C-alpha positions as CSV (number, residue, x, y, z in Angstrom):
1,G,0.0,0.0,0.0
2,V,0.9,3.6,0.6
3,E,3.1,2.8,3.6
4,G,5.2,0.4,1.5
5,L,5.6,3.1,-1.2
6,L,6.6,5.7,1.3
7,A,9.1,3.3,2.9
8,N,10.6,2.5,-0.5
9,I,10.9,6.2,-1.3
10,R,12.5,6.9,2.1
11,D,15.0,4.1,1.5
12,L,15.8,5.4,-2.0
13,L,16.4,8.9,-0.7
14,W,18.5,7.5,2.2
15,I,20.9,5.5,0.1
16,P,23.1,8.5,-1.1
17,I,23.2,10.0,2.3
18,T,24.3,6.7,3.9
19,Q,26.9,6.1,1.3
20,A,28.3,9.6,1.6
21,A,28.5,9.4,5.4
22,Y,30.1,5.9,5.2
23,R,32.7,7.2,2.8
24,R,33.5,10.3,4.9
25,V,33.8,8.3,8.1
26,S,35.9,5.6,6.4
27,N,38.2,8.2,4.9
28,D,38.7,10.0,8.2
29,V,39.4,6.8,10.1
30,F,41.8,5.7,7.3
31,E,43.7,9.0,7.5
32,H,43.9,8.6,11.3
33,L,45.3,5.1,10.9
34,L,47.9,6.4,8.5
35,A,48.9,9.0,11.0
36,L,49.4,6.5,13.9
37,D,52.8,5.5,15.1
38,H,54.7,2.6,13.3
39,N,54.6,0.5,16.5
40,F,50.9,0.6,16.5
41,H,50.8,-1.1,13.1
42,L,53.4,-3.6,14.1
43,H,51.4,-4.9,17.0
44,R,47.9,-4.9,15.5
45,K,46.4,-7.3,13.0
46,T,45.0,-5.7,9.9
47,G,41.8,-7.8,10.0
48,Q,41.1,-6.7,13.6
49,I,41.4,-3.0,12.6
50,M,39.1,-3.6,9.6
51,R,36.5,-5.3,11.7
52,I,36.6,-2.4,14.2
53,L,36.2,0.0,11.4
54,D,33.2,-1.8,9.9
55,R,31.5,-2.1,13.3
56,G,32.0,1.6,14.0
57,T,30.7,2.8,10.7
58,S,27.7,0.5,10.8
59,S,26.9,1.7,14.4
60,I,27.0,5.3,13.3
61,Q,24.7,4.5,10.4
62,D,22.3,2.7,12.7
63,A,22.2,5.5,15.2
64,V,21.6,8.2,12.6
65,S,18.9,6.0,11.0
66,I,17.1,5.5,14.3
67,V,17.2,9.2,15.1
68,L,16.0,10.3,11.7
69,F,13.3,7.7,11.1
70,N,12.1,6.7,14.6
71,I,12.8,9.4,17.2
72,L,12.5,12.6,15.1
73,P,9.1,11.6,13.5
74,Q,7.7,10.7,16.9
75,M,8.8,14.1,18.3
76,V,7.2,15.9,15.4
77,D,4.0,13.9,15.9
78,V,3.9,15.0,19.6
79,V,4.5,18.6,18.7
80,V,1.8,18.6,16.0
81,A,-0.7,16.8,18.3
82,C,0.0,19.3,21.2
83,T,-0.4,22.2,18.8
84,Y,-3.6,20.9,17.4
85,L,-5.0,20.2,20.9
86,G,-3.9,23.6,22.0
87,V,-5.6,25.4,19.1
88,M,-8.8,23.4,19.3
89,M,-9.2,23.6,23.1
90,Q,-8.1,27.2,23.3
91,P,-6.8,27.0,26.9
92,W,-6.0,30.7,27.0
């Protein structure tokens, strides 16, 4: 129905934002890794660093997605409902 269509449009619009954020965070982390001391790289495994990088970026994406698509719309709903009730009830 309409909800599925809106969800698909939301996902379609969200893809470029997600990719840009992932790219920016990954580049920043990679630059930071390159700036680290040589001893750090000698004592760490590359796979471990890549796993940490993937977990961190996916966590950031999940947090932003939750805020934008769950928390923010609920806050807007509450404000709209309170405004509507305030206008209709005219408490002043």
